C-alpha positions as MATLAB code, in Angstrom:
seq = 'MNLKAFFLSRWTILFFISVLACAIALAYIVPQGFVSSPEELRTWREGHPLLGPYVESLGLNNVYSSTWFLLTLSLAIVSLSLPSVRQYEAARHKTFGAAAAHAGGGITVDIGLEGMVKALRGRGYLRIGGEAGGGLRFIKHPWGHWGNFLLHLGIVVTLASSMYAALTLKSGMRQYIESMTLMPGAPWLVEDSGLLGGRLQMPSAVRVESIMPEFWDNGRVRQITTLVSFITDGEYSRQRRVSVNSMQTYNGMRIYQTLDFGDAFHLVFTDAQGNKNEMATLVPHPQGLRKEGYGDFQPPHFPYLVRVKYLTDAAGKELWGNDPLVTVRLMEKDRNAGQATLRKGEVRQVGEYKVTLEQTGKWTGLVFVHMGGMPGLFTGFFVMVIGAAFNYFTPPREVTAIQSGEGYELSWRAVKFAAFYQDEYERLFREIGRGSA';
ca = [
      32.968  -36.605   43.190;
      31.125  -33.261   42.809;
      27.709  -32.931   41.175;
      29.038  -31.628   37.850;
      31.510  -34.504   37.591;
      28.687  -36.934   38.336;
      26.507  -35.608   35.477;
      29.517  -35.496   33.113;
      30.391  -39.114   33.844;
      29.939  -41.416   30.872;
      28.458  -44.075   33.188;
      25.812  -41.631   34.413;
      24.734  -40.839   30.893;
      24.653  -44.508   29.928;
      22.566  -45.274   33.036;
      19.915  -42.652   32.238;
      19.753  -43.733   28.603;
      19.418  -47.380   29.670;
      16.520  -46.537   32.018;
      14.822  -44.599   29.260;
      15.270  -47.515   26.845;
      13.743  -49.886   29.443;
      10.816  -47.495   29.896;
      10.150  -47.437   26.153;
      10.246  -51.247   26.103;
       7.800  -51.362   28.990;
       5.466  -48.972   27.145;
       5.610  -51.352   24.202;
       4.893  -54.448   26.345;
       2.228  -52.947   28.670;
      -0.851  -51.376   26.959;
      -0.773  -47.668   27.529;
      -3.854  -45.915   28.848;
      -3.847  -43.081   26.297;
      -4.145  -45.467   23.299;
      -5.794  -48.500   24.884;
      -9.357  -49.245   25.932;
     -10.307  -50.520   29.428;
     -11.021  -53.900   27.851;
      -7.481  -54.145   26.497;
      -5.990  -53.159   29.847;
      -8.168  -55.574   31.745;
      -7.349  -58.420   29.352;
      -3.618  -57.740   29.667;
      -3.786  -57.721   33.507;
      -5.652  -61.039   33.493;
      -3.066  -62.518   31.205;
      -0.144  -61.314   33.359;
      -1.176  -61.956   36.945;
       2.311  -61.389   38.368;
       2.685  -57.879   36.871;
      -0.948  -56.894   36.926;
      -1.033  -55.586   40.542;
       1.948  -53.290   39.941;
       0.783  -51.753   36.636;
      -1.109  -48.806   38.091;
       0.937  -48.332   41.290;
       4.159  -47.988   39.211;
       2.477  -46.102   36.392;
       3.331  -48.794   33.855;
       0.085  -48.214   31.995;
       0.985  -44.500   31.588;
       4.749  -44.633   31.361;
       5.274  -41.375   29.437;
       3.336  -39.274   31.933;
       4.604  -41.028   35.085;
       6.664  -39.101   37.632;
       9.616  -41.488   37.510;
       9.837  -41.308   33.726;
       9.735  -37.477   33.702;
      12.371  -37.322   36.489;
      14.670  -39.702   34.595;
      14.164  -37.707   31.404;
      15.018  -34.466   33.170;
      18.227  -35.887   34.668;
      19.202  -37.310   31.281;
      18.722  -33.884   29.648;
      20.954  -32.274   32.276;
      23.543  -35.047   31.965;
      23.711  -34.608   28.172;
      23.523  -30.813   28.123;
      26.775  -30.332   30.016;
      28.861  -32.394   27.582;
      27.084  -30.596   24.693;
      28.504  -27.317   25.997;
      31.977  -28.893   26.114;
      31.549  -30.302   22.640;
      30.591  -26.880   21.344;
      33.682  -25.267   22.828;
      35.895  -28.040   21.485;
      34.412  -27.830   18.002;
      34.748  -24.046   17.927;
      38.439  -24.236   19.003;
      39.194  -26.985   16.470;
      37.618  -25.018   13.663;
      38.657  -21.412   14.381;
      41.600  -21.827   16.758;
      45.245  -21.071   16.012;
      47.298  -23.494   13.920;
      48.757  -26.378   15.819;
      52.509  -26.694   16.189;
      54.284  -28.158   13.210;
      54.325  -31.933   13.498;
      56.842  -32.675   10.739;
      56.537  -35.358    8.174;
      55.555  -32.937    5.418;
      57.286  -31.157    2.584;
      58.790  -27.735    1.893;
      57.523  -25.945   -1.154;
      58.902  -22.897   -2.846;
      55.592  -21.162   -3.402;
      53.986  -17.872   -2.469;
      51.034  -17.462   -0.188;
      48.593  -16.655   -2.972;
      49.687  -19.658   -5.044;
      49.519  -22.018   -2.054;
      46.020  -20.867   -1.006;
      44.806  -21.326   -4.615;
      46.377  -24.764   -4.905;
      44.891  -26.005   -1.646;
      41.477  -24.467   -2.326;
      41.353  -26.318   -5.602;
      41.642  -29.518   -3.659;
      38.911  -28.616   -1.176;
      41.103  -27.134    1.604;
      39.831  -23.828    2.952;
      41.893  -21.352    4.917;
      40.235  -21.245    8.347;
      41.290  -20.267   11.819;
      43.931  -18.077   13.247;
      47.679  -17.999   13.017;
      50.392  -18.782   15.540;
      53.998  -17.980   14.791;
      53.260  -17.535   11.094;
      51.390  -20.864   10.940;
      48.325  -21.104    8.690;
      45.575  -23.731    8.758;
      43.733  -25.175    5.762;
      40.846  -27.549    6.517;
      38.938  -29.869    4.205;
      35.399  -30.512    5.501;
      35.720  -28.221    8.557;
      32.059  -29.008    9.476;
      33.334  -32.480   10.451;
      34.612  -30.933   13.689;
      31.003  -30.227   14.615;
      29.752  -33.830   14.288;
      30.026  -34.718   17.999;
      28.427  -31.463   19.072;
      25.505  -31.891   16.649;
      25.086  -35.509   17.782;
      24.868  -34.444   21.471;
      22.652  -31.456   20.582;
      20.237  -33.672   18.618;
      19.952  -36.060   21.572;
      19.263  -33.151   23.979;
      16.657  -31.634   21.604;
      14.996  -35.055   21.188;
      14.868  -35.698   24.932;
      13.650  -32.162   25.733;
      10.916  -32.459   23.075;
       9.923  -35.849   24.433;
       9.619  -34.382   27.881;
       7.521  -31.497   26.570;
       5.326  -33.992   24.708;
       4.817  -36.029   27.894;
       4.002  -32.919   29.971;
       1.460  -31.568   27.414;
      -0.112  -34.913   26.507;
      -3.904  -34.907   26.302;
      -5.802  -37.996   25.186;
      -9.256  -39.440   25.146;
     -10.913  -42.667   24.049;
     -14.504  -43.005   23.001;
     -16.668  -45.818   21.609;
     -18.561  -44.730   18.497;
     -21.643  -46.278   16.946;
     -21.852  -46.319   13.248;
     -23.876  -43.445   11.696;
     -24.144  -41.633   15.027;
     -22.668  -38.207   15.766;
     -20.981  -37.333   19.065;
     -20.835  -33.605   19.903;
     -17.516  -32.065   21.085;
     -18.541  -32.067   24.786;
     -19.402  -35.751   24.921;
     -17.716  -37.539   27.847;
     -14.623  -39.657   27.285;
     -14.710  -43.366   28.176;
     -11.021  -43.086   29.085;
      -8.882  -39.942   29.231;
      -5.338  -39.121   30.290;
      -3.210  -36.014   30.462;
       0.323  -34.925   31.343;
       1.131  -32.580   34.160;
       0.593  -29.552   31.939;
      -1.873  -31.101   29.532;
      -5.347  -30.423   30.914;
      -8.453  -32.004   29.415;
      -8.704  -32.815   25.729;
     -11.383  -30.716   24.004;
     -12.610  -31.808   20.607;
     -12.743  -28.919   18.091;
     -15.682  -30.451   16.182;
     -18.379  -33.113   16.301;
     -17.328  -36.611   15.188;
     -19.424  -39.021   13.149;
     -18.400  -42.566   12.261;
     -19.668  -43.195    8.693;
     -18.667  -46.833    8.458;
     -16.686  -49.576   10.229;
     -14.999  -52.076    7.959;
     -13.328  -55.063    9.624;
     -11.357  -57.704    7.712;
     -11.113  -61.259    8.981;
      -8.755  -64.203    8.638;
     -10.114  -67.565    7.539;
     -10.391  -68.695   11.197;
     -12.735  -65.769   11.978;
     -10.262  -63.654   13.876;
      -9.907  -60.028   12.983;
      -7.121  -59.069   10.584;
      -7.720  -55.329   10.227;
     -10.245  -52.655   11.280;
     -10.790  -49.517    9.200;
     -13.111  -46.695   10.248;
     -14.245  -43.827    8.103;
     -14.554  -40.771   10.346;
     -16.194  -37.415    9.474;
     -15.600  -34.176   11.380;
     -18.468  -31.728   11.515;
     -17.972  -28.048   12.214;
     -20.943  -25.578   12.441;
     -23.235  -28.263   11.065;
     -21.114  -28.821    7.935;
     -18.773  -31.718    7.068;
     -15.267  -30.312    7.154;
     -12.897  -33.302    6.871;
     -12.900  -37.086    6.576;
     -10.227  -39.515    7.742;
      -9.865  -43.223    7.160;
      -8.272  -44.720   10.287;
      -6.909  -48.248   10.590;
      -4.976  -50.306   13.135;
      -1.357  -49.272   12.796;
      -2.359  -46.495   10.374;
      -2.666  -43.345   12.461;
      -4.326  -40.257   10.976;
      -4.131  -36.591   12.024;
      -6.730  -33.864   12.320;
      -6.374  -30.323   13.600;
      -3.148  -31.132   15.474;
      -4.511  -34.415   16.935;
      -3.497  -37.939   16.199;
      -6.281  -40.459   15.703;
      -5.743  -44.165   16.527;
      -7.966  -47.125   15.735;
      -8.348  -49.522   18.663;
      -8.890  -53.248   18.381;
     -12.291  -52.859   20.035;
     -15.294  -53.349   17.811;
     -18.556  -55.275   17.718;
     -22.342  -54.915   17.627;
     -24.479  -52.380   19.438;
     -28.022  -53.260   20.601;
     -30.702  -50.758   21.653;
     -32.802  -52.627   24.229;
     -36.035  -51.389   25.831;
     -37.294  -52.987   29.037;
     -40.953  -52.418   29.840;
     -42.450  -53.433   33.198;
     -46.105  -54.341   34.005;
     -46.944  -50.656   34.676;
     -45.625  -49.574   31.295;
     -42.479  -47.941   32.680;
     -39.586  -48.161   30.197;
     -35.884  -48.486   30.782;
     -33.798  -48.043   27.670;
     -30.167  -49.006   27.275;
     -27.500  -49.276   24.618;
     -25.204  -52.302   24.907;
     -21.954  -52.386   23.063;
     -20.866  -56.013   22.895;
     -17.378  -57.087   21.700;
     -17.309  -58.984   18.451;
     -16.996  -62.808   18.807;
     -13.838  -64.635   17.707;
     -15.602  -66.696   15.016;
     -18.781  -67.248   13.004;
     -20.083  -69.989   15.352;
     -18.831  -68.286   18.499;
     -20.704  -65.819   20.676;
     -19.862  -62.315   21.839;
     -20.553  -61.516   25.496;
     -21.142  -58.395   27.531;
     -22.449  -57.537   31.032;
     -24.226  -54.248   31.703;
     -25.701  -52.625   34.806;
     -28.143  -49.873   33.808;
     -28.725  -47.155   36.442;
     -31.832  -47.605   38.553;
     -32.394  -51.140   37.174;
     -32.627  -54.068   39.580;
     -30.829  -56.623   37.411;
     -27.522  -57.083   35.717;
     -28.175  -57.430   31.995;
     -26.085  -60.196   30.329;
     -26.084  -60.084   26.578;
     -24.602  -62.607   24.173;
     -25.061  -62.837   20.431;
     -24.211  -64.546   17.166;
     -23.190  -62.211   14.371;
     -25.698  -63.620   11.914;
     -28.965  -65.484   12.665;
     -28.431  -67.513    9.506;
     -24.877  -68.364   10.461;
     -23.380  -67.094    7.171;
     -21.760  -63.657    7.823;
     -19.128  -62.566   10.316;
     -20.154  -58.917    9.969;
     -23.872  -59.400    9.359;
     -26.857  -57.107    9.840;
     -29.151  -59.746   11.351;
     -27.671  -60.766   14.666;
     -29.265  -63.288   17.006;
     -29.271  -61.774   20.502;
     -29.860  -63.517   23.851;
     -30.729  -61.299   26.831;
     -30.510  -62.624   30.349;
     -31.395  -60.868   33.653;
     -29.128  -61.781   36.542;
     -29.791  -61.184   40.240;
     -26.447  -62.015   41.755;
     -25.948  -65.655   40.646;
     -29.660  -66.251   39.909;
     -31.022  -66.281   36.396;
     -34.243  -64.187   36.576;
     -35.183  -64.841   32.955;
     -33.791  -64.897   29.412;
     -34.966  -64.751   25.810;
     -33.484  -64.801   22.340;
     -34.622  -62.271   19.779;
     -33.863  -60.460   16.548;
     -34.239  -56.856   15.545;
     -37.763  -55.550   16.084;
     -38.876  -58.543   18.171;
     -40.415  -58.439   21.638;
     -39.928  -61.172   24.214;
     -40.915  -61.688   27.860;
     -37.841  -61.779   30.138;
     -38.808  -62.329   33.746;
     -41.122  -59.479   34.787;
     -40.160  -57.302   31.759;
     -40.963  -57.190   28.105;
     -37.740  -56.587   26.216;
     -37.621  -55.119   22.741;
     -34.585  -55.150   20.450;
     -35.352  -51.818   18.750;
     -32.154  -51.215   16.860;
     -28.845  -52.898   16.018;
     -25.640  -51.286   14.775;
     -21.876  -51.501   14.717;
     -19.433  -49.875   17.064;
     -15.717  -49.347   17.465;
     -13.226  -47.451   19.625;
     -11.141  -44.423   18.576;
      -8.387  -42.717   20.505;
      -7.542  -39.041   20.037;
      -4.145  -37.750   21.216;
      -2.837  -34.194   21.277;
       0.713  -33.393   22.385;
       3.233  -30.684   21.701;
       6.890  -31.190   20.925;
       6.534  -33.331   17.854;
       8.345  -30.910   15.519;
      11.159  -30.805   18.094;
      11.352  -34.587   18.056;
      11.754  -34.716   14.335;
      14.250  -31.806   14.392;
      16.304  -33.605   17.081;
      16.448  -36.823   15.092;
      17.428  -34.864   11.982;
      20.247  -33.085   13.880;
      21.472  -36.431   15.221;
      21.615  -37.885   11.719;
      23.485  -34.835   10.436;
      25.958  -35.088   13.356;
      26.569  -38.797   12.737;
      27.063  -38.129    9.022;
      29.578  -35.387    9.724;
      31.445  -37.682   12.100;
      31.795  -40.668    9.877;
      31.491  -39.418    6.292;
      33.253  -36.033    6.366;
      36.143  -36.268    8.859;
      38.310  -33.138    8.599;
      41.771  -33.213    7.030;
      44.121  -30.360    7.805;
      47.194  -28.849    6.251;
      49.428  -26.670    8.422;
      51.701  -24.236    6.639;
      54.621  -22.558    8.414;
      56.700  -20.002    6.502;
      60.199  -21.172    5.681;
      62.308  -18.677    3.813;
      60.517  -17.767    0.607;
      58.274  -20.826    0.737;
      56.286  -22.832    3.223;
      56.744  -26.037    5.140;
      53.551  -28.044    4.879;
      52.342  -30.881    7.117;
      49.096  -32.891    6.831;
      46.890  -34.788    9.229;
      43.468  -36.465    9.224;
      41.352  -36.162   12.374;
      39.986  -39.686   11.796;
      40.758  -42.624    9.555;
      44.265  -41.404    8.631;
      45.209  -44.703    7.024;
      42.126  -44.544    4.838;
      43.047  -41.119    3.534;
      46.778  -41.825    3.104;
      46.418  -41.796   -0.663;
      44.942  -38.321   -0.520;
      47.912  -37.095    1.561;
      50.484  -38.481   -0.869;
      48.634  -37.189   -3.940;
      48.111  -33.745   -2.407;
      51.749  -33.152   -1.536;
      53.000  -34.677   -4.800;
      50.836  -32.305   -6.863;
      51.632  -29.218   -4.783;
      55.351  -30.060   -4.776;
      55.287  -30.501   -8.526;
      53.467  -27.200   -8.960;
      56.126  -25.350   -6.991;
      58.990  -26.817   -8.895;
];
């Protein structure tokens, strides 16, 4: 089997499409790096110990920018492009080619050319195509011949656009504290890009105005909504309200709300000499009112690991309160070097340091994604739908007319569903025959 025959094989095409379908399923099962936080990826790996070690080595956490996915996509495009060329040639021949040989089974009418053309046009049959031995073709719904071609073309455009989107993908994830502004050059917590993507550059500063979680009765999060402002040249230009499963767009980028959110604590550690070490800790929100949120932090040039846990409300009344009760513990390997519990503005002695909880706030994660090819994706899907509609809802019906004496011998055929259109055939020839009488 030569290379062209291999790519034209139906089994080859089905194989590539099956691999792509499995890849999409994997991308749904495994959290993808360009829309997931490190916490989500780590949690998933811990929950799937058998698959966890292979996630990064096989690129399962970045399926759409992985080499194997792009290679499969390229081969699928080639495998579908070759049949598309054949489908175009076949559709062109069926539409504009010469009339087929007379198949019989029709009627002979004593009618002139002009009268026959008028009678058939009145019933939706258009004179199209060439002539062979005096034969004429009249086609109802001639665009139906192009259904298969448009279906193949739509698939090729969709796959090519998907490949372009994967190659030009640029994404970044940041954690934002409520009422704080991050400038365009702020570092990304997580970023990803396709082979041709490069680094995502924000066009403006981003400020999170408010974070509004909703909770179920058991204290687990139901929805997270973030009001985001974009600031250009010192002026507010746009606002977007982003929620989980409710993506928003800005300046060609897509904005996704992550499931990460919680409380932020500004801690200041002061040693006996008065030297200060400040740190911001972003602790994930606990899973209930009476449960605690935990986070471990290692500040640079600080001798201890800082372990923070907190209750959302010191009074134990609000899941999204403004008066959290925070416990700070200093860890030296497995040794507890000191701990204290405090509220906003309080100072406590923790080991050799005085720790101050200067500020509290709310935080959440947002993902920004920029990729090309999206108009092509929608165009490809639209062309596929049009092709399928042409195939199944407008199958062509043809009348072949061969001159016989002073009249014409007519035959009829339906490209598809001939039994379904049998009534149309009988009615058409009955009315034309009666008109020629």
